[in-house]
MOPAC internal coordinates of N, CA, C and O (Angstrom, degrees):
PM7 1SCF
backbone

  N    0.0000 0     0.00 0     0.00 0    0    0    0
  C    1.3460 1     0.00 0     0.00 0    1    0    0
  C    1.5009 1   116.88 1     0.00 0    2    1    0
  O    1.2310 1   120.82 1   144.45 1    3    2    1
  N    1.3230 1   116.03 1   -35.55 1    3    2    1
  C    1.4607 1   124.46 1   175.38 1    5    3    2
  C    1.6487 1   107.68 1   -60.30 1    6    5    3
  O    1.2310 1   118.33 1   137.85 1    7    6    5
  N    1.2882 1   120.80 1   -42.15 1    7    6    5
  C    1.4175 1   121.71 1  -179.88 1    9    7    6
  C    1.4839 1   110.21 1   -68.61 1   10    9    7
  O    1.2310 1   119.03 1   141.86 1   11   10    9
  N    1.3681 1   119.46 1   -38.14 1   11   10    9
  C    1.4750 1   119.55 1   177.25 1   13   11   10
  C    1.4598 1   112.01 1   -72.41 1   14   13   11
  O    1.2310 1   117.82 1   147.38 1   15   14   13
  N    1.3088 1   121.76 1   -32.62 1   15   14   13
  C    1.5136 1   126.18 1   175.16 1   17   15   14
  C    1.6263 1   106.72 1   -60.05 1   18   17   15
  O    1.2310 1   123.60 1   123.49 1   19   18   17
  N    1.3116 1   110.70 1   -56.51 1   19   18   17
  C    1.4203 1   116.27 1  -175.39 1   21   19   18
  C    1.6256 1   109.62 1   -59.13 1   22   21   19
  O    1.2310 1   119.43 1   141.26 1   23   22   21
  N    1.2980 1   118.68 1   -38.74 1   23   22   21
  C    1.4478 1   124.10 1  -178.63 1   25   23   22
  C    1.5552 1   109.04 1   -63.56 1   26   25   23
  O    1.2310 1   122.81 1   150.96 1   27   26   25
  N    1.3358 1   112.23 1   -29.04 1   27   26   25
  C    1.5050 1   117.10 1   175.98 1   29   27   26
  C    1.3810 1   122.05 1   -96.86 1   30   29   27
  O    1.2310 1   121.66 1  -164.72 1   31   30   29
  N    1.4462 1   114.43 1    15.28 1   31   30   29
  C    1.4465 1   123.13 1   171.10 1   33   31   30
  C    1.6099 1   108.67 1    88.02 1   34   33   31
  O    1.2310 1   117.72 1  -171.59 1   35   34   33
  N    1.2502 1   121.95 1     8.41 1   35   34   33
  C    1.4685 1   126.05 1  -179.81 1   37   35   34
  C    1.4956 1   109.24 1   -96.55 1   38   37   35
  O    1.2310 1   120.19 1   -51.56 1   39   38   37
  N    1.3653 1   117.24 1   128.44 1   39   38   37
  C    1.4757 1   121.85 1   177.46 1   41   39   38
  C    1.5087 1   107.41 1   -84.94 1   42   41   39
  O    1.2310 1   120.62 1   -76.17 1   43   42   41
  N    1.3849 1   116.42 1   103.83 1   43   42   41
  C    1.4358 1   115.64 1   178.41 1   45   43   42
  C    1.4650 1   120.76 1   -74.86 1   46   45   43
  O    1.2310 1   118.85 1   -39.84 1   47   46   45
  N    1.3136 1   119.79 1   140.16 1   47   46   45
  C    1.4810 1   127.90 1   175.18 1   49   47   46
  C    1.5674 1   109.87 1  -114.95 1   50   49   47
  O    1.2310 1   119.84 1   -22.72 1   51   50   49
  N    1.1817 1   117.90 1   157.28 1   51   50   49
  C    1.4988 1   123.13 1   169.72 1   53   51   50
  C    1.4948 1   112.33 1  -145.23 1   54   53   51
  O    1.2310 1   122.73 1   -17.71 1   55   54   53
  N    1.4236 1   112.38 1   162.29 1   55   54   53
  C    1.3838 1   116.17 1   175.90 1   57   55   54
  C    1.5013 1   114.17 1   152.64 1   58   57   55
  O    1.2310 1   119.26 1    25.57 1   59   58   57
  N    1.2129 1   119.01 1  -154.43 1   59   58   57
  C    1.5299 1   125.50 1  -179.93 1   61   59   58
  C    1.4910 1   102.23 1    61.76 1   62   61   59
  O    1.2310 1   120.44 1   -82.27 1   63   62   61
  N    1.3565 1   116.76 1    97.73 1   63   62   61
  C    1.4278 1   127.15 1   176.57 1   65   63   62
  C    1.5062 1   114.60 1   108.36 1   66   65   63
  O    1.2310 1   122.59 1  -177.66 1   67   66   65
  N    1.3786 1   112.64 1     2.34 1   67   66   65
  C    1.4120 1   112.74 1   179.60 1   69   67   66
  C    1.6086 1   111.77 1   -82.26 1   70   69   67
  O    1.2310 1   122.06 1   -38.83 1   71   70   69
  N    1.3767 1   113.67 1   141.17 1   71   70   69
  C    1.4136 1   121.60 1  -174.94 1   73   71   70
  C    1.5301 1   109.83 1  -131.61 1   74   73   71
  O    1.2310 1   120.45 1    -5.11 1   75   74   73
  N    1.3240 1   116.74 1   174.89 1   75   74   73
  C    1.3505 1   118.49 1   174.75 1   77   75   74
  C    1.6188 1   112.96 1   -59.79 1   78   77   75
  O    1.2310 1   120.78 1   155.55 1   79   78   77
  N    1.3003 1   116.12 1   -24.45 1   79   78   77
  C    1.4562 1   122.25 1  -178.00 1   81   79   78
  C    1.5549 1   113.04 1   -79.81 1   82   81   79
  O    1.2310 1   120.46 1   148.56 1   83   82   81
  N    1.3617 1   116.72 1   -31.44 1   83   82   81
  C    1.4917 1   116.80 1  -173.06 1   85   83   82
  C    1.5894 1   111.22 1  -120.58 1   86   85   83
  O    1.2310 1   118.22 1  -178.79 1   87   86   85
  N    1.2644 1   121.00 1     1.21 1   87   86   85
  C    1.4563 1   120.93 1  -175.37 1   89   87   86
  C    1.6163 1   113.60 1   -68.78 1   90   89   87
  O    1.2310 1   121.21 1   148.61 1   91   90   89
  N    1.3886 1   115.30 1   -31.39 1   91   90   89
  C    1.4251 1   111.64 1  -174.23 1   93   91   90
  C    1.6177 1   116.42 1   -67.97 1   94   93   91
  O    1.2310 1   118.80 1   137.47 1   95   94   93
  N    1.2616 1   119.89 1   -42.53 1   95   94   93
  C    1.4130 1   114.64 1   175.91 1   97   95   94
  C    1.6104 1   115.90 1   -60.45 1   98   97   95
  O    1.2310 1   121.99 1   149.92 1   99   98   97
  N    1.2606 1   113.79 1   -30.08 1   99   98   97
  C    1.5012 1   119.87 1   179.95 1  101   99   98
  C    1.6034 1   108.48 1   -78.20 1  102  101   99
  O    1.2310 1   119.75 1   137.99 1  103  102  101
  N    1.3647 1   118.09 1   -42.01 1  103  102  101
  C    1.4586 1   121.42 1   176.75 1  105  103  102
  C    1.5299 1   108.51 1   -66.89 1  106  105  103
  O    1.2310 1   116.37 1   157.56 1  107  106  105
  N    1.2630 1   124.51 1   -22.44 1  107  106  105
  C    1.4526 1   123.24 1  -176.60 1  109  107  106
  C    1.6474 1   110.09 1   -79.42 1  110  109  107
  O    1.2310 1   120.63 1   172.81 1  111  110  109
  N    1.3602 1   116.39 1    -7.19 1  111  110  109
  C    1.4049 1   119.32 1   177.28 1  113  111  110
  C    1.5822 1   107.59 1   -71.91 1  114  113  111
  O    1.2310 1   116.94 1   -68.95 1  115  114  113
  N    1.2609 1   123.43 1   111.05 1  115  114  113
  C    1.4631 1   127.85 1  -169.07 1  117  115  114
  C    1.5323 1   109.84 1   -62.14 1  118  117  115
  O    1.2310 1   119.74 1   143.05 1  119  118  117
  N    1.2519 1   118.11 1   -36.95 1  119  118  117
  C    1.4825 1   123.56 1  -174.57 1  121  119  118
  C    1.5765 1   118.25 1   -70.47 1  122  121  119
  O    1.2310 1   122.82 1   157.71 1  123  122  121
  N    1.3455 1   112.21 1   -22.29 1  123  122  121
  C    1.3938 1   116.69 1  -179.20 1  125  123  122
  C    1.5293 1   115.93 1   -67.54 1  126  125  123
  O    1.2310 1   119.17 1   -54.15 1  127  126  125
  N    1.2082 1   119.18 1   125.85 1  127  126  125
  C    1.5161 1   123.67 1  -175.77 1  129  127  126
  C    1.4544 1   111.20 1   -91.50 1  130  129  127
  O    1.2310 1   117.10 1   159.01 1  131  130  129
  N    1.2961 1   123.13 1   -20.99 1  131  130  129
  C    1.4261 1   123.78 1  -176.31 1  133  131  130
  C    1.5966 1   109.89 1  -158.82 1  134  133  131
  O    1.2310 1   122.26 1   -34.80 1  135  134  133
  N    1.4011 1   113.27 1   145.20 1  135  134  133
  C    1.3130 1   121.34 1   178.68 1  137  135  134
  C    1.5671 1   111.29 1  -115.34 1  138  137  135
  O    1.2310 1   116.11 1   -57.27 1  139  138  137
  N    1.3393 1   124.99 1   122.73 1  139  138  137
  C    1.3255 1   121.12 1   179.70 1  141  139  138
  C    1.5807 1   112.69 1   -96.15 1  142  141  139
  O    1.2310 1   121.63 1   -64.88 1  143  142  141
  N    1.2710 1   114.49 1   115.12 1  143  142  141
  C    1.4757 1   117.91 1  -168.81 1  145  143  142
  C    1.5337 1   111.50 1  -142.31 1  146  145  143
  O    1.2310 1   119.60 1  -151.81 1  147  146  145
  N    1.4126 1   118.37 1    28.19 1  147  146  145
  C    1.3577 1   119.92 1  -172.32 1  149  147  146
  C    1.5665 1   112.22 1   -74.95 1  150  149  147
  O    1.2310 1   118.93 1   138.95 1  151  150  149
  N    1.2836 1   119.64 1   -41.05 1  151  150  149
  C    1.4332 1   124.90 1  -178.09 1  153  151  150
  C    1.5327 1   110.50 1   -53.90 1  154  153  151
  O    1.2310 1   120.24 1   130.32 1  155  154  153
  N    1.3664 1   117.15 1   -49.68 1  155  154  153
  C    1.4163 1   119.96 1  -177.51 1  157  155  154
  C    1.5628 1   110.18 1   -67.82 1  158  157  155
  O    1.2310 1   119.57 1   142.16 1  159  158  157
  N    1.2757 1   118.44 1   -37.84 1  159  158  157
  C    1.4835 1   122.06 1  -174.01 1  161  159  158
  C    1.5662 1   105.04 1   -69.41 1  162  161  159
  O    1.2310 1   118.67 1   140.54 1  163  162  161
  N    1.2200 1   120.14 1   -39.46 1  163  162  161
  C    1.4304 1   121.47 1   179.58 1  165  163  162
  C    1.5659 1   110.72 1   -63.96 1  166  165  163
  O    1.2310 1   120.87 1   142.17 1  167  166  165
  N    1.3645 1   115.95 1   -37.83 1  167  166  165
  C    1.4596 1   119.59 1   179.08 1  169  167  166
  C    1.5524 1   108.74 1   -69.73 1  170  169  167
  O    1.2310 1   121.30 1   138.70 1  171  170  169
  N    1.2934 1   115.12 1   -41.30 1  171  170  169
  C    1.4490 1   113.39 1  -179.86 1  173  171  170
  C    1.4669 1   114.11 1   -71.27 1  174  173  171
  O    1.2310 1   119.68 1   154.97 1  175  174  173
  N    1.2916 1   118.21 1   -25.03 1  175  174  173
  C    1.5158 1   125.60 1  -176.30 1  177  175  174
  C    1.5294 1   104.63 1   -69.68 1  178  177  175
  O    1.2310 1   118.18 1   150.97 1  179  178  177
  N    1.3411 1   121.08 1   -29.03 1  179  178  177
  C    1.4576 1   119.42 1   175.62 1  181  179  178
  C    1.5346 1   110.86 1   -52.10 1  182  181  179
  O    1.2310 1   121.01 1   141.57 1  183  182  181
  N    1.4435 1   115.67 1   -38.43 1  183  182  181
  C    1.3828 1   122.10 1  -172.56 1  185  183  182
  C    1.5095 1   115.84 1   -91.77 1  186  185  183
  O    1.2310 1   122.51 1   145.25 1  187  186  185
  N    1.4101 1   112.79 1   -34.75 1  187  186  185
  C    1.3966 1   117.21 1  -172.25 1  189  187  186
  C    1.5554 1   114.42 1  -117.25 1  190  189  187
  O    1.2310 1   118.33 1   169.82 1  191  190  189
  N    1.3282 1   120.79 1   -10.18 1  191  190  189
  C    1.4051 1   126.32 1  -172.49 1  193  191  190
  C    1.4811 1   110.22 1    94.37 1  194  193  191
  O    1.2310 1   119.89 1   -33.31 1  195  194  193
  N    1.3324 1   117.82 1   146.69 1  195  194  193
  C    1.4767 1   124.16 1  -175.67 1  197  195  194
  C    1.5924 1   111.16 1   -56.11 1  198  197  195
  O    1.2310 1   122.06 1   127.42 1  199  198  197
  N    1.3730 1   113.66 1   -52.58 1  199  198  197
  C    1.4949 1   118.37 1  -172.55 1  201  199  198
  C    1.5613 1   108.94 1   -61.89 1  202  201  199
  O    1.2310 1   120.60 1   140.79 1  203  202  201
  N    1.3321 1   116.46 1   -39.21 1  203  202  201
  C    1.5790 1   117.89 1  -178.43 1  205  203  202
  C    1.4615 1   106.85 1   -66.86 1  206  205  203
  O    1.2310 1   118.66 1   133.46 1  207  206  205
  N    1.2913 1   120.17 1   -46.54 1  207  206  205
  C    1.5288 1   126.58 1   178.66 1  209  207  206
  C    1.5280 1   112.51 1   -57.55 1  210  209  207
  O    1.2310 1   119.90 1   131.10 1  211  210  209
  N    1.2620 1   117.80 1   -48.90 1  211  210  209
  C    1.4226 1   118.24 1   178.44 1  213  211  210
  C    1.5226 1   114.92 1   -68.75 1  214  213  211
  O    1.2310 1   121.23 1   138.54 1  215  214  213
  N    1.3302 1   115.25 1   -41.46 1  215  214  213
  C    1.4992 1   117.70 1   178.28 1  217  215  214
  C    1.5066 1   109.15 1   -64.29 1  218  217  215
  O    1.2310 1   115.75 1   142.08 1  219  218  217
  N    1.2759 1   125.68 1   -37.92 1  219  218  217
  C    1.5368 1   126.94 1   179.96 1  221  219  218
  C    1.4814 1   103.59 1   -61.68 1  222  221  219
  O    1.2310 1   117.52 1   130.85 1  223  222  221
  N    1.3510 1   122.33 1   -49.15 1  223  222  221
  C    1.4282 1   129.88 1  -168.68 1  225  223  222
  C    1.6090 1   105.71 1   -63.18 1  226  225  223
  O    1.2310 1   123.60 1   133.98 1  227  226  225
  N    1.4027 1   110.70 1   -46.02 1  227  226  225
  C    1.4661 1   116.88 1  -179.90 1  229  227  226
  C    1.5325 1   111.53 1   -61.10 1  230  229  227
  O    1.2310 1   120.31 1   140.91 1  231  230  229
  N    1.2843 1   117.01 1   -39.09 1  231  230  229
  C    1.4647 1   120.86 1  -175.63 1  233  231  230
  C    1.5466 1   107.93 1   -71.39 1  234  233  231
  O    1.2310 1   119.85 1   142.71 1  235  234  233
  N    1.2652 1   117.89 1   -37.29 1  235  234  233
  C    1.5909 1   117.96 1   173.85 1  237  235  234
  C    1.4889 1   113.78 1   -63.99 1  238  237  235
  O    1.2310 1   122.24 1   141.31 1  239  238  237
  N    1.3931 1   113.32 1   -38.69 1  239  238  237
  C    1.4637 1   116.48 1  -175.90 1  241  239  238
  C    1.5341 1   109.60 1   -74.71 1  242  241  239
  O    1.2310 1   121.04 1   142.56 1  243  242  241
  N    1.3792 1   115.61 1   -37.44 1  243  242  241
  C    1.4799 1   120.19 1   177.01 1  245  243  242
  C    1.5226 1   111.29 1   -62.28 1  246  245  243
  O    1.2310 1   121.42 1   137.76 1  247  246  245
  N    1.2802 1   114.88 1   -42.24 1  247  246  245
  C    1.4845 1   119.49 1   178.60 1  249  247  246
  C    1.5029 1   116.96 1   -66.09 1  250  249  247
  O    1.2310 1   121.21 1   157.36 1  251  250  249
  N    1.3349 1   115.29 1   -22.64 1  251  250  249
  C    1.4715 1   120.34 1   176.64 1  253  251  250
  C    1.4222 1   114.58 1   -81.15 1  254  253  251
  O    1.2310 1   120.71 1   154.76 1  255  254  253
  N    1.3474 1   116.25 1   -25.24 1  255  254  253
  C    1.4774 1   120.04 1  -174.75 1  257  255  254
  C    1.6194 1   107.77 1   -88.59 1  258  257  255
  O    1.2310 1   120.00 1   -37.14 1  259  258  257
  N    1.2395 1   117.60 1   142.86 1  259  258  257
  C    1.4716 1   120.72 1   173.59 1  261  259  258
  C    1.5386 1   111.73 1   -65.10 1  262  261  259
  O    1.2310 1   119.21 1   -39.06 1  263  262  261
  N    1.2730 1   119.11 1   140.94 1  263  262  261
  C    1.4445 1   122.21 1   177.93 1  265  263  262
  C    1.5834 1   111.80 1   -64.13 1  266  265  263
  O    1.2310 1   123.30 1   -39.82 1  267  266  265
  N    1.3914 1   111.27 1   140.18 1  267  266  265
  C    1.3756 1   116.48 1  -177.41 1  269  267  266
  C    1.4857 1   113.60 1   -87.00 1  270  269  267
  O    1.2310 1   121.08 1   172.18 1  271  270  269
  N    1.4488 1   115.53 1    -7.82 1  271  270  269
  C    1.4176 1   118.57 1   175.38 1  273  271  270
  C    1.5140 1   111.34 1    88.69 1  274  273  271
  O    1.2310 1   119.97 1   171.32 1  275  274  273
  N    1.3783 1   117.66 1    -8.68 1  275  274  273
  C    1.4987 1   119.17 1  -179.29 1  277  275  274
  C    1.4877 1   108.16 1   -95.67 1  278  277  275
  O    1.2310 1   123.11 1   -25.45 1  279  278  277
  N    1.3599 1   111.64 1   154.55 1  279  278  277
  C    1.5438 1   116.67 1   173.52 1  281  279  278
  C    1.4913 1   102.87 1    99.53 1  282  281  279
  O    1.2310 1   120.10 1   180.00 1  283  282  281

């Protein structure tokens, strides 16, 4: 659906229910412009701190996306 949306000029977003365990397959969808993961991160932050929770999620998301070759 993300590919069809992008083909038709719609910027697809996904989220709500994403966790450390399930974010990578969703983050790997190249057409997705944004992932909404705030609720889970705030819950995790109670136990690990906000910076740690955000950095862990960012690492998982980045690992799921193909490298752009820049940097």
